[in-house]
ZAVEXPA-980206 format. One line per field, with one value per residue (C-alpha): residue number from 1; x, y, z. Coordinates in steps of 0.05 Angstrom, whole numbers, plus 5000, padded with zeros to 4 digits. Layout:
% residues N
i <- (NUM/...) .
east <- (X/...) .
north <- (Y/...) .
up <- (Z/...) .
***
This chain:
% residues 410
i <- (1/2/3/4/5/6/7/8/9/10/11/12/13/14/15/16/17/18/19/20/21/22/23/24/25/26/27/28/29/30/31/32/33/34/35/36/37/38/39/40/41/42/43/44/45/46/47/48/49/50/51/52/53/54/55/56/57/58/59/60/61/62/63/64/65/66/67/68/69/70/71/72/73/74/75/76/77/78/79/80/81/82/83/84/85/86/87/88/89/90/91/92/93/94/95/96/97/98/99/100/101/102/103/104/105/106/107/108/109/110/111/112/113/114/115/116/117/118/119/120/121/122/123/124/125/126/127/128/129/130/131/132/133/134/135/136/137/138/139/140/141/142/143/144/145/146/147/148/149/150/151/152/153/154/155/156/157/158/159/160/161/162/163/164/165/166/167/168/169/170/171/172/173/174/175/176/177/178/179/180/181/182/183/184/185/186/187/188/189/190/191/192/193/194/195/196/197/198/199/200/201/202/203/204/205/206/207/208/209/210/211/212/213/214/215/216/217/218/219/220/221/222/223/224/225/226/227/228/229/230/231/232/233/234/235/236/237/238/239/240/241/242/243/244/245/246/247/248/249/250/251/252/253/254/255/256/257/258/259/260/261/262/263/264/265/266/267/268/269/270/271/272/273/274/275/276/277/278/279/280/281/282/283/284/285/286/287/288/289/290/291/292/293/294/295/296/297/298/299/300/301/302/303/304/305/306/307/308/309/310/311/312/313/314/315/316/317/318/319/320/321/322/323/324/325/326/327/328/329/330/331/332/333/334/335/336/337/338/339/340/341/342/343/344/345/346/347/348/349/350/351/352/353/354/355/356/357/358/359/360/361/362/363/364/365/366/367/368/369/370/371/372/373/374/375/376/377/378/379/380/381/382/383/384/385/386/387/388/389/390/391/392/393/394/395/396/397/398/399/400/401/402/403/404/405/406/407/408/409/410) .
east <- (4446/4503/4572/4616/4676/4744/4790/4866/4906/4982/5026/5100/5139/5189/5192/5255/5296/5271/5296/5364/5368/5351/5404/5457/5445/5502/5447/5399/5389/5419/5383/5385/5343/5334/5342/5321/5390/5432/5479/5430/5408/5341/5344/5286/5281/5236/5238/5272/5281/5246/5314/5315/5244/5262/5308/5254/5269/5212/5192/5198/5244/5299/5364/5400/5353/5354/5431/5420/5368/5410/5482/5495/5443/5465/5440/5429/5405/5346/5353/5289/5303/5315/5251/5210/5238/5221/5154/5144/5162/5120/5054/5074/5073/5003/4980/4999/4941/4886/4882/4837/4898/4897/4962/4954/5024/5093/5088/5017/4957/4891/4870/4797/4808/4731/4732/4796/4784/4732/4722/4783/4821/4836/4882/4922/4928/4953/5002/5025/5033/5068/5118/5130/5145/5193/5224/5232/5241/5264/5211/5165/5091/5030/4963/4894/4834/4765/4697/4719/4780/4771/4770/4824/4866/4852/4870/4938/4957/4940/4999/5071/5116/5098/5027/4960/4898/4824/4773/4700/4644/4610/4676/4675/4636/4686/4749/4740/4687/4733/4790/4801/4777/4845/4861/4813/4842/4825/4822/4875/4887/4838/4779/4794/4791/4727/4692/4708/4669/4607/4627/4651/4721/4718/4694/4639/4617/4614/4576/4525/4504/4456/4474/4432/4472/4536/4512/4488/4550/4603/4569/4591/4652/4612/4571/4631/4658/4594/4593/4667/4648/4594/4645/4613/4656/4627/4690/4713/4783/4794/4858/4849/4845/4922/4916/4869/4917/4890/4947/5029/5068/5136/5165/5235/5266/5321/5386/5380/5317/5296/5288/5306/5254/5308/5319/5248/5240/5300/5266/5199/5234/5264/5197/5158/5207/5202/5121/5123/5169/5124/5061/5091/5115/5046/5008/4971/4945/4909/4862/4881/4956/4977/5037/5057/5102/5126/5159/5219/5174/5135/5070/5040/5008/4974/4946/4918/4889/4843/4838/4790/4837/4890/4963/5023/5081/5138/5132/5056/5066/5124/5090/5025/5064/5106/5042/5013/5080/5085/5014/5016/5090/5101/5176/5174/5232/5212/5242/5199/5164/5117/5080/5029/4979/4916/4847/4891/4862/4893/4911/4907/4835/4805/4768/4792/4740/4730/4729/4725/4804/4820/4763/4807/4863/4815/4786/4856/4859/4792/4817/4870/4819/4772/4834/4851/4779/4775/4843/4815/4751/4791/4847/4817/4803/4880/4915/4923/4922/4933/4998/5043/5049/5120/5130/5174/5218/5213/5275/5266/5331/5290/5230/5213/5195/5124/5118/5067/5107/5120/5054/5085/5113/5041) .
north <- (4569/4596/4575/4629/4644/4627/4680/4685/4748/4739/4791/4777/4802/4862/4837/4874/4859/4789/4778/4810/4764/4703/4724/4736/4692/4731/4786/4746/4765/4838/4902/4921/4969/4983/5056/5094/5128/5116/5171/5229/5272/5263/5186/5148/5078/5032/4976/4947/4882/4868/4869/4944/4956/4932/4990/5041/5044/5043/5049/5122/5146/5187/5153/5198/5187/5107/5113/5155/5105/5041/5059/4982/4985/4957/5001/4969/5001/4973/4914/4911/4855/4808/4833/4818/4753/4734/4760/4723/4658/4668/4682/4622/4581/4611/4590/4520/4513/4551/4597/4647/4689/4765/4799/4871/4894/4864/4826/4815/4786/4749/4676/4644/4576/4559/4505/4468/4466/4458/4490/4477/4452/4528/4539/4473/4495/4566/4533/4490/4551/4594/4534/4524/4595/4594/4528/4540/4613/4631/4684/4694/4716/4729/4702/4730/4681/4712/4708/4767/4809/4864/4819/4777/4838/4863/4791/4789/4854/4824/4778/4789/4762/4690/4699/4663/4698/4678/4737/4720/4764/4754/4781/4847/4884/4856/4865/4924/4970/4990/5017/5081/5094/5112/5040/5012/4989/5040/5097/5155/5214/5260/5213/5202/5275/5283/5225/5261/5322/5276/5254/5188/5172/5096/5040/5028/5098/5089/5023/5057/5110/5091/5071/5127/5178/5159/5163/5234/5254/5219/5191/5121/5116/5130/5070/5029/5049/5034/4960/4952/4973/4914/4864/4870/4867/4837/4841/4778/4751/4770/4744/4796/4859/4866/4891/4949/5003/5071/5115/5116/5166/5179/5221/5242/5269/5322/5316/5392/5436/5460/5537/5560/5551/5520/5466/5450/5448/5399/5353/5355/5337/5275/5253/5268/5228/5171/5174/5179/5119/5078/5097/5076/5014/4996/5032/5078/5148/5184/5245/5277/5306/5319/5344/5335/5385/5371/5429/5425/5423/5368/5404/5364/5405/5366/5402/5371/5387/5345/5338/5315/5272/5228/5250/5204/5238/5268/5340/5342/5317/5363/5423/5415/5398/5462/5500/5476/5487/5559/5570/5540/5544/5602/5590/5556/5504/5437/5372/5326/5332/5282/5279/5227/5214/5185/5160/5117/5074/5028/5070/5010/4995/5063/5084/5149/5200/5232/5309/5366/5367/5293/5268/5285/5237/5180/5194/5182/5117/5091/5057/5022/5000/4970/4931/4905/4885/4847/4811/4792/4763/4720/4702/4705/4764/4762/4754/4834/4883/4954/4968/4919/4919/4899/4883/4926/4913/4972/4996/4989/5022/5085/5054/5070/5014/5033/5020/4967/4953/4886/4862/4852/4785/4764) .
up <- (5146/5113/5139/5168/5129/5155/5140/5155/5152/5152/5175/5168/5232/5221/5149/5120/5183/5187/5114/5128/5189/5148/5097/5146/5212/5249/5254/5296/5364/5352/5347/5269/5232/5156/5143/5078/5079/5142/5123/5111/5171/5153/5143/5178/5197/5149/5199/5258/5293/5362/5393/5372/5392/5461/5468/5449/5375/5327/5254/5224/5279/5256/5247/5298/5351/5342/5349/5415/5446/5417/5405/5386/5331/5264/5207/5138/5069/5036/4992/4957/4909/4967/5000/4935/4928/5001/4989/4925/4960/5021/4973/4936/4997/5019/4948/4957/5009/4968/4909/4950/4973/4969/4977/5004/5014/5010/5076/5089/5060/5070/5058/5053/5079/5090/5039/5068/5140/5191/5262/5303/5248/5230/5286/5265/5198/5219/5263/5201/5156/5210/5221/5150/5138/5195/5174/5096/5093/5161/5167/5228/5221/5260/5238/5255/5246/5244/5200/5165/5134/5187/5247/5222/5207/5279/5307/5270/5310/5380/5389/5355/5344/5320/5347/5329/5350/5339/5337/5341/5323/5386/5426/5393/5454/5498/5463/5413/5447/5500/5452/5427/5355/5334/5348/5296/5233/5177/5227/5220/5264/5222/5224/5299/5310/5270/5306/5369/5348/5350/5422/5396/5431/5434/5385/5434/5430/5356/5359/5402/5346/5294/5224/5201/5246/5219/5149/5160/5193/5150/5089/5063/5106/5167/5156/5140/5206/5243/5211/5233/5301/5304/5271/5200/5137/5074/5032/4998/4996/4924/4891/4833/4877/4875/4803/4823/4826/4847/4846/4829/4866/4896/4952/4972/5035/5029/5062/5076/5082/5013/5016/4944/4885/4840/4889/4895/4817/4816/4862/4826/4765/4795/4821/4760/4722/4770/4771/4690/4688/4736/4697/4626/4654/4675/4616/4664/4661/4718/4718/4786/4803/4876/4911/4981/5020/5090/5124/5169/5230/5201/5176/5118/5061/5000/4939/4877/4812/4766/4688/4641/4604/4637/4641/4640/4606/4649/4621/4635/4706/4716/4691/4731/4795/4790/4780/4843/4879/4857/4877/4946/4973/5018/5018/5087/5089/5061/5076/5038/4968/4936/4870/4854/4800/4822/4795/4748/4694/4637/4572/4528/4553/4553/4490/4461/4458/4394/4390/4340/4347/4328/4285/4219/4249/4256/4188/4158/4192/4170/4104/4147/4200/4145/4117/4188/4198/4134/4152/4222/4194/4144/4191/4267/4312/4343/4278/4278/4331/4332/4367/4404/4475/4502/4575/4608/4669/4713/4749/4824/4844/4859/4893/4966/5016/5009/4938/4914/4854/4884/4859/4791/4816/4821) .
***
């Protein structure tokens, strides 16, 4: 009989706010919040302390509303360098127990501790890790313990702050089935709405459907949801998964609503520059470009275009993004713009496709390539390489709190 896996999901509690309180102990016990830009009318809270939450304040709440609900709230600008350092220290600590650590964001990750603990020892280990993070880094966390990643993630959300929760597969009908589908990890508002069209309101309703029905209605995603409703998740804890970047994007909220094309063009230019800079730093290109437009009444519109060859240069991103804007923007006031390049791949590893337009260029290179091949045979394969890659340190000053560039630290 195969031994059940023992998976931890660690979720740092109010991470940015906790880092600020660790750096400045005078902030402990006070209502604090980190805001994208506290001075802008459109500024929103990136995170807030539990003291602020007790007053009705929550993440993504506009700054002006947070001040109304909690006049004594202390607003702080983001300090991403500090958060990245704290994140790295946190994951270094986790890796001191096992190499099977998978970061999934700056403040959460999975551990597979199957090989280092047995049975009830898992709770003791979780307590030890939780206390060590608190004592050494002054950072609180919640830990979910389960036989797979989905259940571990679900468990860590059940008790905050400083909670440790065990969720067993046999408990799924009792604990998860009564919940609304929107409360299932991985189900957003649009998916919940689609499930409702099939009379699926709760996780239990989803579990009562057949796997065949879910595949027929929602394809592979429907099957994955059905499996989760039964507590099934076959994903392994993969330390290498952090390098699987699927998209690179940036968004920006305007201090005033955008109603003129020239202002939208200026914002698209800034966003395209940021996206291109990050793509170049990571040697990536992508075959799909998407724009996001959020109106002053919070209506979201996304439009995309796909290319045969990947793009990564600023002028290409900017040109295609503006084409989409001109085609789909109806001049309704905009509060936010976003530009994303997705379906990305490593430009260094991608084989260039020869075509009627570039074969001559490669023909010119042939004598040089033959010489390189001869030298490599004589002195070794790595003695000469086409092109030299120089590591770049990305500029994080323009990053958003939702950027995954912290993963470069790993």
